[in-house]
C-alpha positions, 0 to 999 in steps of 0.5 A: 500500500502506498503511503499518502500524507496530508490528505483524507484517506477516502480520496485515495483507494490504494496504489494508483496506476501511473503513466510516466511522462518521462519514460512512457511506462505504465504501472503502479507508482512505488511511492506517493506523497502529498507535497505542499507548495513552496510559494507563500501565497499557495502554502496551504495547497498540496499536490500529489507527487508519485515516483515511477517504478521503472525510471524513479522519476517524480511526477506531480498531478496535473492541474488545469489552472497551472498558469494561475500559479505563475502570476506574481511568480517570485522567481521572476524577480531575479536580477543578475546580482552577487548571488547569481553571478557566483552561481553562474560562475560555477556553472560556467566553469563546468561548461568550460570543463565540458568543452565550451569555448568563447568562439562557440555559438550558444542558445539558452533555451528557456532563458527567462529575462536573459540573465545568464546571457548577460553573464555570458556576454560579460565574460566574452561569450559574445555569440550567445542568444536566447529563446523563451516563448513567454518573454516577448524580447526573447520569443523571436521564432527566427532564433530557432531557425538556426543551429548552435554549437551549444544548446543550454537549458537551465532548470526548464525541462522539469516544468514541461509536461512532455519532457521527452518531446522537450529534449527532442526539440532541444536536440534539433537546435544542436549542430552536428558534433555540438553539445547539449547541457541540461540542468534540472533537479535529480529525482534519485536524490530526493527523499519524499519522506523528508519533503520539507528538506527537499521542498524547493527541488520538488517545487509543486505544482511548477515542477510537473516532472522531476527526472532521474539521472537514469531517465535523462541519460536514456533520453540522450541515448535515444536521441543519439547523444552520450553523456560527456559530463555530469555534476550531481549536485547543484551549481548554486553552491559557491565558496563565496560568502552567503552563496553556498546551498547549505546557507541558502537552504537553512536561511529559507527553512528558518524563514518559513521554507518558502522561496519568497524569502530568497527575494526579500531582505534577510531578517537580521533576527534570524542571524542573532537567534541562529548562530549556525547561520553565521557559520554557514554564511562563511563556511557553508560550502564545506558542509555535506553536499546533497545529490538532488540536482544535476548538470548533464552535458551530452555530446553527439554521436550524430 
């Protein structure tokens, strides 16, 4: 019997048959939980998350009004600040290690306001462009009529209801011999039994599918791609003061565990009443790493 939390038992009659949007297999999910939203205005709302028995990916129940949840979405308040520059610096080092060069053409698919593009151009990667269907300045269809040396999609595939088609679409924008980079939460590293601890990786209902490393690798192989680089921890983990994931995670937890707190001025009283927060501010990068996020780069066989 699958354990269901935070929901009246008469609404669920035992295990539920799941058609996995990630691997396509049909069968009973091996695990299910009711998980709360980590956005403040929807904090009281819970959504069913299930784990596929075949690929271990996580799937959030589908809702008809998902667009409503994106209104006043806190993440849209991001700016290219000290924190993002530190995290983008970590990611850029990984990309360079995987073969990125300044003369390469780059497509950032799902670029939002284009902050990563601004960062790349400022570092000399001048052949960088972006596409985002929901941002007018970046939704020019002509951008998708070309192919690129590098196609990068940061924390986007988990928002798509059809991740296999999304991956296929990305691969079409890659030049022969080019690279494809995906950053996304990693399902194997998420413990549904400790959902408050992994709440921001689950990020329901926005993350409709959280892929496993196994399933993402398989998607690549099916497209004629092979993984050439993997980081199984978040790139949002820098040695610079205040930019380690351990510090950010603890700060959010102490502030109610809602992502809204990450875009608000820090509450000084939290540092006064929680001395460990000061330690993590300076030395958080040394704390134990979690494996709930991944950056995977694919090289083409074709």
